[in-house]
TIBALO-371923 format. One record per residue: x, y, z of N, C-alpha, C in turn; residue in one letter; residue number from 1. Coordinates in steps of 0.001 Angstrom, whole numbers. Each point is the difference from the previous one (the first is absolute). Layout:
BEGIN
+---------+---------+---------+---------+---------+---------+---------+---------+---------+------+------+
!   neast !  nnorth !     nup !  caeast ! canorth !    caup !   ceast !  cnorth !     cup ! resn ! resi !
+---------+---------+---------+---------+---------+---------+---------+---------+---------+------+------+
!       X !       Y !       Z !       X !       Y !       Z !       X !       Y !       Z !    A !  NUM !
...
+---------+---------+---------+---------+---------+---------+---------+---------+---------+------+------+
This chain:
BEGIN
+---------+---------+---------+---------+---------+---------+---------+---------+---------+------+------+
!   neast !  nnorth !     nup !  caeast ! canorth !    caup !   ceast !  cnorth !     cup ! resn ! resi !
+---------+---------+---------+---------+---------+---------+---------+---------+---------+------+------+
!     836 !   -1200 !       0 !    -836 !    1200 !       0 !     872 !    1251 !       0 !    X !    1 !
!    -376 !     934 !    -871 !     800 !    1220 !    -117 !    -102 !     826 !    1270 !    X !    2 !
!    1076 !     711 !     279 !      -1 !     871 !    1167 !    -996 !    1135 !    -203 !    X !    3 !
!    -749 !     386 !    1018 !   -1012 !    1060 !    -153 !     642 !    1373 !    -126 !    X !    4 !
!    -723 !     882 !    -695 !     407 !    1395 !    -107 !    -697 !     815 !    1084 !    X !    5 !
!     565 !    1137 !     254 !    -641 !     970 !     877 !    -533 !    1117 !    -891 !    X !    6 !
!   -1304 !     157 !     -60 !    -633 !     972 !    -880 !    -731 !    1047 !     830 !    X !    7 !
!      84 !    1235 !    -449 !    -685 !    1068 !     727 !    -480 !    1055 !    -976 !    X !    8 !
!   -1110 !     615 !     355 !    -554 !    1126 !    -745 !    -231 !    1136 !     986 !    X !    9 !
!     575 !    1142 !    -285 !    -161 !    1165 !     864 !    -777 !    1072 !    -753 !    X !   10 !
!   -1067 !     484 !     617 !    -825 !    1049 !    -583 !     102 !    1243 !     857 !    X !   11 !
!     312 !    1121 !    -638 !     160 !    1252 !     740 !    -584 !    1141 !    -813 !    X !   12 !
!    -736 !     869 !     684 !    -557 !    1155 !    -689 !    1069 !     999 !    -430 !    X !   13 !
!    1154 !     -35 !     655 !    1078 !     942 !    -323 !    1127 !    -644 !    -801 !    X !   14 !
!     272 !   -1311 !     210 !    1121 !    -667 !    -665 !    -443 !    -868 !   -1184 !    X !   15 !
!   -1301 !    -268 !    -121 !    -483 !    -797 !   -1102 !     -51 !   -1472 !     332 !    X !   16 !
!     331 !    -853 !    -977 !     -94 !   -1447 !     144 !    1389 !    -601 !    -137 !    X !   17 !
!     340 !    -944 !     883 !    1276 !    -699 !     -52 !    -242 !   -1496 !      95 !    X !   18 !
!     486 !    -732 !    -996 !     -86 !   -1456 !      -8 !    1392 !    -568 !     244 !    X !   19 !
!     120 !    -951 !     906 !    1298 !    -568 !     353 !    -109 !   -1522 !      14 !    X !   20 !
!     930 !    -669 !    -682 !     116 !   -1459 !      30 !    1425 !    -330 !     411 !    X !   21 !
!     137 !    -764 !    1097 !    1326 !    -340 !     517 !     242 !   -1493 !     -78 !    X !   22 !
!    1195 !    -362 !    -488 !     485 !   -1384 !      23 !    1175 !      -6 !     964 !    X !   23 !
!    -269 !    -347 !    1260 !    1041 !     109 !    1014 !    1132 !    -988 !    -235 !    X !   24 !
!    -330 !   -1179 !    -525 !    1056 !    -985 !    -248 !     936 !     470 !   -1100 !    X !   25 !
!    -572 !     522 !   -1076 !     833 !     502 !   -1090 !     473 !    1417 !     213 !    X !   26 !
!    -424 !     633 !    1082 !     359 !    1376 !     322 !    -365 !     954 !   -1138 !    X !   27 !
!   -1202 !    -196 !    -562 !    -497 !     825 !   -1095 !   -1258 !     720 !     454 !    X !   28 !
!     -43 !    1303 !    -267 !   -1168 !     807 !     325 !    -462 !     732 !   -1256 !    X !   29 !
!   -1290 !    -169 !    -329 !    -606 !     685 !   -1136 !    -988 !    1015 !     524 !    X !   30 !
!     140 !    1235 !    -509 !    -852 !    1084 !     504 !    -564 !     796 !   -1168 !    X !   31 !
!   -1300 !     275 !      66 !    -662 !     900 !    -951 !    -634 !    1113 !     822 !    X !   32 !
!     436 !    1237 !    -265 !    -510 !    1142 !     760 !    -639 !     998 !    -958 !    X !   33 !
!   -1234 !     415 !     281 !    -733 !     981 !    -805 !    -473 !    1112 !     926 !    X !   34 !
!     525 !    1197 !    -208 !    -329 !    1096 !     908 !    -846 !    1084 !    -656 !    X !   35 !
!    -630 !    -316 !   -1133 !    -828 !     981 !    -679 !     748 !     811 !   -1023 !    X !   36 !
!    1331 !      27 !      77 !     847 !     722 !    -958 !     981 !    -942 !    -690 !    X !   37 !
!     588 !    -884 !     779 !    1057 !    -876 !    -487 !    -331 !   -1446 !     321 !    X !   38 !
!     346 !    -871 !    -955 !     -79 !   -1437 !     218 !    1428 !    -525 !      39 !    X !   39 !
!     352 !    -683 !    1083 !    1350 !    -522 !     174 !     -68 !   -1499 !     238 !    X !   40 !
!     717 !    -738 !    -854 !      95 !   -1458 !     138 !    1439 !    -336 !     367 !    X !   41 !
!     182 !    -678 !    1115 !    1339 !    -297 !     496 !     125 !   -1487 !     303 !    X !   42 !
!    1114 !    -577 !    -468 !     343 !   -1380 !     357 !    1372 !      49 !     655 !    X !   43 !
!      62 !    -475 !    1238 !    1243 !      64 !     765 !     387 !   -1392 !     458 !    X !   44 !
!    1275 !    -341 !    -237 !     532 !   -1284 !     449 !    1164 !     264 !     934 !    X !   45 !
!    -132 !    -452 !    1230 !    1054 !     251 !     982 !     124 !    1475 !     282 !    X !   46 !
!    1230 !     414 !     258 !     240 !    1409 !     322 !     715 !     749 !   -1112 !    X !   47 !
!     359 !    -702 !   -1104 !     853 !     653 !    -982 !    -492 !    -109 !   -1439 !    X !   48 !
!   -1182 !    -573 !    -244 !    -505 !    -118 !   -1361 !   -1434 !     503 !     -50 !    X !   49 !
!    -217 !    1037 !    -818 !   -1324 !     612 !     -87 !    -268 !     461 !   -1429 !    X !   50 !
!   -1202 !    -285 !    -497 !    -455 !     550 !   -1273 !   -1282 !     775 !     255 !    X !   51 !
!     -93 !    1186 !    -637 !   -1125 !     886 !     260 !    -520 !     594 !   -1298 !    X !   52 !
!   -1318 !      33 !    -136 !    -658 !     704 !   -1105 !    -868 !    1089 !     614 !    X !   53 !
!     263 !    1239 !    -389 !    -749 !    1135 !     527 !    -698 !     707 !   -1157 !    X !   54 !
!   -1310 !     153 !     126 !    -777 !     618 !   -1070 !    -879 !    1104 !     547 !    X !   55 !
!      26 !    1149 !    -694 !    -976 !    1044 !     270 !    -562 !     462 !   -1340 !    X !   56 !
!    -690 !    1094 !     -18 !    -649 !     443 !   -1238 !     985 !     497 !   -1046 !    X !   57 !
!    1246 !     287 !     393 !     960 !     608 !    -917 !    1213 !    -862 !    -308 !    X !   58 !
!     206 !   -1088 !     755 !    1232 !    -750 !    -213 !     -97 !   -1432 !     491 !    X !   59 !
!     923 !    -823 !    -561 !     278 !   -1350 !     481 !    1455 !     -11 !     461 !    X !   60 !
!     295 !    -603 !    1133 !    1380 !    -167 !     448 !     193 !   -1464 !     381 !    X !   61 !
!     941 !    -663 !    -699 !     352 !   -1381 !     295 !    1378 !       4 !     659 !    X !   62 !
!     111 !    -600 !    1170 !    1278 !      -3 !     718 !     295 !   -1396 !     535 !    X !   63 !
!    1244 !    -435 !    -213 !     479 !   -1266 !     547 !    1269 !     303 !     777 !    X !   64 !
!       9 !    -354 !    1289 !    1125 !     323 !     874 !     589 !   -1275 !     578 !    X !   65 !
!    1315 !     -92 !     -34 !     745 !   -1093 !     601 !    1372 !     533 !     345 !    X !   66 !
!    1064 !    -653 !    -508 !    1336 !     575 !     148 !     104 !    1297 !    -789 !    X !   67 !
!    -696 !      66 !   -1133 !    -125 !    1220 !    -791 !   -1484 !     333 !    -129 !    X !   68 !
!    -298 !    1171 !    -535 !   -1393 !     419 !    -192 !    -193 !     465 !   -1434 !    X !   69 !
!   -1039 !    -526 !    -649 !    -341 !     440 !   -1352 !   -1421 !     535 !       7 !    X !   70 !
!    -233 !    1057 !    -794 !   -1331 !     613 !     -63 !    -362 !     318 !   -1448 !    X !   71 !
!   -1292 !    -104 !    -285 !    -571 !     456 !   -1267 !   -1130 !     956 !     351 !    X !   72 !
!     117 !    1223 !    -470 !   -1020 !    1017 !     267 !    -634 !     408 !   -1320 !    X !   73 !
!   -1319 !    -136 !     -79 !    -717 !     344 !   -1226 !   -1013 !    1099 !     279 !    X !   74 !
!     108 !    1073 !    -777 !    -973 !    1093 !      47 !    -592 !     182 !   -1386 !    X !   75 !
!    -880 !     959 !    -152 !    -673 !     166 !   -1286 !     970 !     442 !   -1096 !    X !   76 !
!    1121 !     629 !     350 !     937 !     504 !    -997 !    1433 !    -502 !     217 !    X !   77 !
!     188 !    -968 !     895 !    1374 !    -403 !     317 !      25 !   -1392 !     596 !    X !   78 !
!    1033 !    -764 !    -392 !     292 !   -1295 !     621 !    1460 !      21 !     411 !    X !   79 !
!     264 !    -225 !    1274 !    1365 !      49 !     528 !     340 !   -1361 !     593 !    X !   80 !
!    1137 !    -555 !    -425 !     482 !   -1279 !     514 !    1327 !     248 !     712 !    X !   81 !
!      84 !    -413 !    1264 !    1239 !     119 !     759 !     366 !   -1383 !     541 !    X !   82 !
!    1204 !    -453 !    -321 !     424 !   -1324 !     448 !    1516 !    -119 !    -126 !    X !   83 !
!     552 !   -1058 !     559 !    1427 !    -246 !     -93 !     360 !    -582 !   -1355 !    X !   84 !
!    -780 !    -933 !    -510 !     235 !    -630 !   -1294 !   -1293 !     -28 !    -794 !    X !   85 !
!      53 !     454 !   -1249 !   -1178 !      40 !    -863 !     276 !    -848 !   -1232 !    X !   86 !
!    -805 !    -998 !    -249 !     204 !    -912 !   -1117 !   -1275 !    -112 !    -829 !    X !   87 !
!     177 !       0 !   -1333 !   -1107 !    -213 !    -927 !     440 !   -1064 !    -996 !    X !   88 !
!    -801 !   -1027 !    -156 !     297 !   -1054 !    -968 !   -1224 !    -224 !    -876 !    X !   89 !
!     177 !     162 !   -1305 !   -1126 !    -124 !    -920 !     524 !    -387 !   -1380 !    X !   90 !
!    -892 !    -458 !    -854 !     391 !    -328 !   -1371 !     245 !    1266 !    -809 !    X !   91 !
!    -826 !     998 !     177 !     138 !    1284 !    -686 !    -252 !    1123 !    1000 !    X !   92 !
!     857 !    1017 !     -18 !    -147 !    1150 !     893 !     -20 !    1267 !    -851 !    X !   93 !
!    -960 !     864 !     243 !     -98 !    1283 !    -694 !    -220 !    1102 !    1024 !    X !   94 !
!     850 !    1011 !     -30 !    -125 !    1148 !     895 !     -94 !    1256 !    -867 !    X !   95 !
!   -1019 !     810 !     209 !    -219 !    1181 !    -834 !    -415 !    1165 !     871 !    X !   96 !
!     583 !    1158 !    -243 !    -414 !    1215 !     700 !    -254 !    1084 !   -1039 !    X !   97 !
!    -997 !     836 !     239 !    -322 !    1081 !    -929 !     823 !    1255 !     280 !    X !   98 !
!     701 !      23 !    1146 !     860 !    1135 !     320 !    1379 !    -514 !     413 !    X !   99 !
!     748 !     799 !     774 !    1384 !    -338 !     347 !      69 !   -1299 !     801 !    X !  100 !
!    1112 !    -727 !    -197 !     263 !   -1238 !     739 !    1429 !      43 !     533 !    X !  101 !
!     210 !    -580 !    1163 !    1314 !     -14 !     629 !     309 !   -1397 !     504 !    X !  102 !
!    1173 !    -508 !    -339 !     503 !   -1269 !     519 !    1320 !     298 !     697 !    X !  103 !
!      37 !    -209 !    1310 !    1174 !     377 !     788 !     408 !   -1144 !     909 !    X !  104 !
!    1295 !    -282 !      34 !     552 !   -1003 !     907 !    1123 !     645 !     793 !    X !  105 !
!     -51 !     -84 !    1315 !    1069 !     540 !     834 !    1157 !    -984 !     123 !    X !  106 !
!    -178 !   -1204 !    -527 !    1075 !    -979 !     -94 !     274 !    -307 !   -1461 !    X !  107 !
!     372 !   -1218 !    -309 !     308 !    -416 !   -1359 !   -1277 !    -236 !    -788 !    X !  108 !
!     -19 !     446 !   -1272 !   -1150 !    -195 !    -881 !     450 !    -844 !   -1192 !    X !  109 !
!    -690 !   -1117 !    -233 !     341 !    -905 !   -1098 !   -1226 !    -231 !    -865 !    X !  110 !
!     147 !     199 !   -1303 !   -1065 !    -272 !    -965 !     557 !    -967 !   -1037 !    X !  111 !
!    -610 !   -1163 !    -138 !     503 !   -1012 !    -922 !   -1135 !    -556 !    -841 !    X !  112 !
!     364 !    -548 !   -1139 !    -955 !    -666 !    -882 !     700 !   -1157 !    -687 !    X !  113 !
!    -681 !   -1142 !     -80 !     585 !   -1150 !    -691 !    -198 !      89 !   -1515 !    X !  114 !
!    -824 !     966 !    -440 !    -212 !     217 !   -1433 !     243 !    1473 !    -325 !    X !  115 !
!    -516 !     466 !   -1137 !     250 !    1372 !    -424 !    -500 !     993 !    1038 !    X !  116 !
!     709 !    1138 !     105 !    -387 !    1077 !     906 !      30 !    1309 !    -766 !    X !  117 !
!    -996 !     841 !     192 !     -76 !    1290 !    -677 !    -193 !    1104 !    1022 !    X !  118 !
!     742 !    1082 !    -167 !    -137 !    1197 !     833 !    -125 !    1183 !    -947 !    X !  119 !
!   -1127 !     670 !     -12 !    -237 !    1072 !    -961 !    -744 !    1152 !     659 !    X !  120 !
!     114 !    1170 !    -617 !    -694 !    1185 !     480 !    -442 !     821 !   -1202 !    X !  121 !
!   -1209 !     559 !      51 !    -486 !     867 !   -1064 !     574 !    1413 !     129 !    X !  122 !
!     657 !     281 !    1119 !     641 !    1297 !     216 !    1472 !    -236 !     341 !    X !  123 !
!     549 !     819 !     859 !    1410 !     -83 !     358 !     266 !   -1208 !     897 !    X !  124 !
!    1128 !    -672 !    -234 !     422 !   -1129 !     821 !    1384 !     290 !     564 !    X !  125 !
!     142 !     -77 !    1320 !    1283 !     288 !     655 !     434 !   -1201 !     817 !    X !  126 !
!    1257 !    -394 !    -158 !     622 !   -1037 !     809 !    1221 !     603 !     666 !    X !  127 !
!      89 !     -80 !    1310 !    1137 !     593 !     699 !     390 !    -869 !    1183 !    X !  128 !
!    1249 !     123 !     401 !     520 !    -742 !    1142 !    1019 !     864 !     713 !    X !  129 !
!     -40 !      37 !    1337 !     974 !     758 !     769 !    1298 !    -781 !     178 !    X !  130 !
!     -10 !   -1279 !    -388 !    1198 !    -823 !      64 !     242 !    -614 !   -1383 !    X !  131 !
!     708 !   -1088 !     -63 !     354 !    -623 !   -1270 !   -1234 !    -520 !    -723 !    X !  132 !
!     -10 !     157 !   -1339 !   -1078 !    -515 !    -830 !     593 !    -906 !   -1071 !    X !  133 !
!    -663 !   -1129 !    -235 !     493 !    -967 !    -974 !   -1106 !    -384 !    -959 !    X !  134 !
!     312 !      10 !   -1301 !    -926 !    -429 !   -1035 !     666 !   -1140 !    -753 !    X !  135 !
!    -592 !   -1175 !      62 !     650 !   -1202 !    -523 !    -999 !    -812 !    -813 !    X !  136 !
!     468 !    -619 !   -1062 !    -841 !    -849 !    -828 !     769 !   -1256 !    -375 !    X !  137 !
!    -668 !   -1150 !     104 !     628 !   -1258 !    -399 !      29 !    -183 !   -1501 !    X !  138 !
!    -761 !     819 !    -737 !      -6 !     -52 !   -1467 !     353 !    1401 !    -529 !    X !  139 !
!    -698 !     453 !   -1021 !     306 !    1304 !    -584 !    -541 !    1124 !     876 !    X !  140 !
!     649 !    1156 !     -80 !    -421 !    1190 !     735 !    -102 !    1147 !    -999 !    X !  141 !
!   -1166 !     666 !     -23 !    -227 !    1086 !    -943 !    -556 !    1202 !     732 !    X !  142 !
!     594 !    1161 !    -247 !    -492 !    1252 !     558 !    -134 !     989 !   -1149 !    X !  143 !
!   -1149 !     624 !    -130 !    -228 !     931 !   -1103 !    -888 !    1141 !     456 !    X !  144 !
!      71 !    1106 !    -734 !    -825 !    1169 !     297 !    -379 !     674 !   -1308 !    X !  145 !
!   -1237 !     475 !     -90 !    -436 !     721 !   -1197 !     541 !    1435 !       7 !    X !  146 !
!     433 !     483 !    1178 !     635 !    1307 !     111 !    1463 !    -151 !     382 !    X !  147 !
!     555 !     980 !     692 !    1395 !     -55 !     410 !     218 !   -1091 !    1047 !    X !  148 !
!    1199 !    -588 !     -17 !     406 !   -1003 !     983 !    1329 !     448 !     604 !    X !  149 !
!     124 !    -100 !    1320 !    1199 !     470 !     685 !     445 !   -1022 !    1025 !    X !  150 !
!    1297 !    -310 !      -9 !     609 !    -875 !     986 !    1157 !     757 !     634 !    X !  151 !
!     -45 !     178 !    1317 !    1033 !     791 !     659 !     381 !    -634 !    1322 !    X !  152 !
!    1226 !     291 !     435 !     491 !    -507 !    1267 !    1371 !     571 !     290 !    X !  153 !
!     451 !    -114 !    1243 !    1336 !     480 !     345 !    1047 !    -703 !    -843 !    X !  154 !
!     -67 !   -1293 !     -66 !     814 !    -791 !    -922 !    -948 !    -928 !    -757 !    X !  155 !
!      43 !      49 !   -1315 !    -917 !    -768 !    -830 !     791 !    -951 !    -885 !    X !  156 !
!    -361 !   -1258 !      28 !     673 !   -1020 !    -796 !   -1013 !    -722 !    -863 !    X !  157 !
!     296 !     -80 !   -1291 !    -794 !    -791 !    -937 !     907 !   -1100 !    -523 !    X !  158 !
!    -365 !   -1234 !     263 !     890 !   -1110 !    -307 !    -762 !   -1103 !    -728 !    X !  159 !
!     637 !    -578 !   -1005 !    -563 !   -1133 !    -733 !    1033 !   -1118 !     -29 !    X !  160 !
!    -412 !   -1220 !     319 !     927 !   -1125 !     -29 !     347 !    -404 !   -1425 !    X !  161 !
!    -821 !     396 !    -964 !     281 !    -276 !   -1408 !      97 !    1338 !    -736 !    X !  162 !
!    -915 !     285 !    -884 !      62 !    1203 !    -831 !    -728 !    1157 !     664 !    X !  163 !
!     572 !    1217 !    -103 !    -613 !    1215 !     506 !    -209 !     949 !   -1170 !    X !  164 !
!   -1234 !     470 !    -194 !    -332 !     895 !   -1094 !    -608 !    1274 !     550 !    X !  165 !
!     574 !    1136 !    -351 !    -535 !    1312 !     346 !    -268 !     742 !   -1291 !    X !  166 !
!   -1204 !     509 !    -200 !    -331 !     674 !   -1251 !    -966 !    1134 !     251 !    X !  167 !
!      47 !    1005 !    -863 !    -919 !    1128 !      34 !    -565 !     231 !   -1388 !    X !  168 !
!   -1289 !     340 !     -94 !    -623 !     167 !   -1312 !     564 !    1166 !    -772 !    X !  169 !
!     315 !    1123 !     669 !     546 !    1185 !    -680 !    1382 !     368 !     530 !    X !  170 !
!     214 !    -118 !    1281 !    1294 !     374 !     570 !     246 !    -801 !    1266 !    X !  171 !
!    1297 !    -172 !     305 !     420 !    -660 !    1230 !    1129 !     823 !     598 !    X !  172 !
!    -177 !     483 !    1221 !     988 !     844 !     657 !     542 !    -702 !    1231 !    X !  173 !
!    1315 !     112 !     191 !     650 !    -519 !    1203 !    1016 !    1030 !     450 !    X !  174 !
!    -130 !     464 !    1250 !     911 !    1027 !     493 !     353 !    -277 !    1451 !    X !  175 !
!    1223 !     351 !     375 !     482 !    -146 !    1370 !    1328 !     718 !     119 !    X !  176 !
!     475 !     182 !    1247 !    1314 !     596 !     187 !    1095 !    -834 !    -643 !    X !  177 !
!    -161 !   -1316 !      31 !     936 !    -911 !    -642 !    -783 !   -1154 !    -593 !    X !  178 !
!     334 !    -354 !   -1244 !    -672 !   -1101 !    -685 !    1059 !    -992 !    -468 !    X !  179 !
!    -190 !   -1257 !     321 !     913 !   -1050 !    -432 !    -773 !   -1021 !    -812 !    X !  180 !
!     510 !    -308 !   -1191 !    -573 !   -1035 !    -861 !    1107 !    -992 !    -308 !    X !  181 !
!    -196 !   -1246 !     350 !    1038 !    -995 !    -216 !    -632 !   -1301 !    -470 !    X !  182 !
!     769 !    -710 !    -782 !    -441 !   -1311 !    -462 !    1145 !    -989 !     126 !    X !  183 !
!    -267 !   -1201 !     477 !    1058 !    -996 !     160 !     432 !    -577 !   -1354 !    X !  184 !
!    -822 !     183 !   -1029 !     360 !    -502 !   -1331 !      73 !    1139 !   -1022 !    X !  185 !
!   -1104 !     769 !    -150 !     -43 !    1020 !   -1044 !    -992 !    1076 !     377 !    X !  186 !
!     298 !    1261 !    -399 !    -913 !    1113 !     206 !    -124 !     761 !   -1311 !    X !  187 !
!   -1206 !     232 !    -465 !    -255 !     693 !   -1261 !    -820 !    1255 !     263 !    X !  188 !
!     403 !    1107 !    -670 !    -774 !    1230 !     -34 !    -310 !     275 !   -1466 !    X !  189 !
!   -1245 !    -169 !    -387 !    -363 !      56 !   -1419 !   -1168 !     952 !    -182 !    X !  190 !
!     137 !     951 !    -951 !   -1092 !     902 !    -359 !     391 !     690 !   -1304 !    X !  191 !
!    -982 !     456 !    -791 !     343 !     735 !   -1234 !     847 !    1239 !     280 !    X !  192 !
!    -207 !     640 !    1151 !     810 !    1151 !     406 !     422 !    -237 !    1443 !    X !  193 !
!    1312 !     -66 !     225 !     522 !    -342 !    1317 !     961 !    1073 !     466 !    X !  194 !
!    -174 !     495 !    1215 !     890 !     987 !     605 !     550 !    -588 !    1289 !    X !  195 !
!    1331 !      28 !     145 !     662 !    -490 !    1199 !     871 !    1115 !     561 !    X !  196 !
!    -186 !     371 !    1253 !     892 !     943 !     670 !    -448 !    1435 !    -123 !    X !  197 !
!     598 !     868 !     881 !    -295 !    1425 !     -44 !    1259 !     818 !     253 !    X !  198 !
!     473 !      60 !    1242 !    1181 !     806 !     312 !    1271 !    -830 !     -85 !    X !  199 !
!      93 !   -1024 !     821 !    1166 !    -879 !      -8 !    -497 !   -1416 !    -243 !    X !  200 !
!     459 !    -599 !   -1096 !    -446 !   -1344 !    -362 !    1223 !    -874 !    -226 !    X !  201 !
!      16 !   -1135 !     621 !    1111 !    -927 !    -138 !    -504 !   -1293 !    -616 !    X !  202 !
!     656 !    -417 !   -1076 !    -291 !   -1285 !    -636 !    1299 !    -801 !      15 !    X !  203 !
!     -18 !   -1136 !     680 !    1231 !    -747 !     105 !    -266 !   -1494 !    -120 !    X !  204 !
!    1045 !    -706 !    -380 !     -78 !   -1446 !    -116 !    1291 !    -521 !    -596 !    X !  205 !
!     240 !   -1277 !     142 !    1200 !    -575 !    -594 !     -23 !     128 !   -1517 !    X !  206 !
!   -1212 !      75 !    -563 !    -163 !     236 !   -1433 !   -1213 !     890 !    -176 !    X !  207 !
!     224 !    1223 !    -575 !   -1072 !     962 !    -224 !    -160 !     175 !   -1494 !    X !  208 !
!   -1219 !    -157 !    -485 !    -288 !     108 !   -1418 !   -1073 !    1043 !    -220 !    X !  209 !
!     284 !     973 !    -840 !    -967 !    1017 !    -387 !    -217 !    -150 !   -1492 !    X !  210 !
!   -1231 !    -245 !    -400 !    -278 !    -313 !   -1393 !   -1235 !     747 !    -469 !    X !  211 !
!      18 !     484 !   -1240 !   -1164 !     660 !    -563 !     328 !     580 !   -1354 !    X !  212 !
!   -1043 !     281 !    -787 !     234 !     602 !   -1316 !     562 !    1410 !     123 !    X !  213 !
!    -326 !     663 !    1135 !     558 !    1317 !     272 !     326 !      33 !    1488 !    X !  214 !
!    1285 !     158 !     325 !     465 !       3 !    1375 !     649 !    1335 !     272 !    X !  215 !
!    -428 !     700 !    1051 !     572 !    1278 !     377 !     466 !     -81 !    1438 !    X !  216 !
!    1261 !     262 !     223 !     601 !      33 !    1326 !     553 !    1382 !     257 !    X !  217 !
!    -459 !     648 !    1089 !     486 !    1329 !     330 !    -774 !    1102 !    -694 !    X !  218 !
+---------+---------+---------+---------+---------+---------+---------+---------+---------+------+------+
């Protein structure tokens, strides 16, 4: 035979109605309190585990308390979730807002996809980091702009393990306090009109060859 419960109903003109069901063996107490304004449903186990649903005309509040406390507060224009860990698992997830949205992590933020991933904006898109930033691809990497493109840094290195091609549709300019161009095998400077040097120009080598249909020196 099951152990009996202790049940009570309290009626009060000032406090309303309170229903209580106690399971002394399991140390569980269930309480429903209605005071004319708020309905509160509470389930308490022992001294450290409690779940509560509080409802009035303007809101729902769901609270579960143990070692940590999590709450869900729902109003006519707002839903607030507070908890230590928040998990959502579904086949398809869609989140949409008609105005501004903010995603903020005070710790590490990781976004991953096992398939294609797209990040796009119909207006301006800004990516910034106060520390090191890395852009890496296991296959091809392409960056393009329909307008101007600029790459800048204190020290900038462009490196290719095989062939490196730099080209400009109309002009290509390279300037610095000092420019060094070297090749371990061969270096060619080719153009229909070529100018080398300005004030002091040195051309040296174990063998120097100057060739042309018209050659002017000095």
